[in-house]
N, C-alpha and C positions, 0 to 999 in steps of 0.2 A: 489439475491447480485449478485452486480458487482465484479469480479476479483480486486485484489489487483495489484499494480504495480511490475512489473517483477522485479522491483529491490528487492521489498520488502520480494518478495518472493524467490530468489534468497539468500537474507542473510539467512533467517530462514534456510531452507535448506544447506546453507552453514556451518551453526552454527551443526543443527544438517541431517550429513548426512546418522543415520540410519533412518530417514522417508523417506518412500517413499509419502504417502501422507498426509496431515496433515487437520483433520475435521473441519469446520471454527470455532463450540462451542466448541472447545476444546481449556482448560484452557492452555496457554502457559504458564505460571507461577508453577501453580501445576507440569504441565508434563515436569516443566525445560529446554523448550524449547528456552526459556527468560528466565533469571533470574538477579540478583541485579545487575553483572558486567558488563553483556550485554545487559544492557536494554539504557542506554545512549549512547551508538553505535546504538542502535535496532531507536533509537530518533530521530538519529541524520537524518537514512538511511529514513522514514518517512518523518522526515521535507522537505529531499532533492524529494520524490518523490511527497508531496503535492504540492511544493510550498510554503510552510506557515511553519510560525516559530511558537515552541514550549515553552512558557513563559515554565521554566524548575519550576518558582516559583509556577506556580499552574499544575504543573505535578502529573497526577493519576492514579495511576496503575492500575486503572478497563479499564478506555480507550484504554490498550496494553491487555486486560487479553483474549481477543482471538482476533481471525482474523478478528470475523464480527464485533468485537465492535471497531478495528482497522477500520475497513470501512465505519463503519456508525461514526466515530466521525474526520476522516482525511480524508474520502473520501467519500462524501456522494450525494448518490443518484447513480442510474444506470451509467455505463459510456454510455457515448454521443455518437451517431456515428458521422464519421467525414463527412464535408460537401459535398456535391456536387462538381463535378468540374464542372465549368463553361463551358458550351460547345463550344465550340471554332467554330469562326465565319469568314468565306471567306472572302473577298473583293479584287470585279475585278477593276482592274487598267485599264484602254486603256483609 
């Protein structure tokens, strides 16, 4: 599993300062790391980080159940490495 964007993890840890490490399969609702009052704010954070709008009419809490389900639904696939910079070329003038 690739890691979630820092802004997503930052939000979770800011809301739950007593947690040091969250297992990717931990149920965020059962443990109250995310609740019904904070879910919409969390959806906005995920939208911004993923660059995709989430249709509120199609919103399913199971898509936000665990860090793993969030990763799979909104940040699919492993993180891609940054493309290598093109080598600089030197041109002689003269």
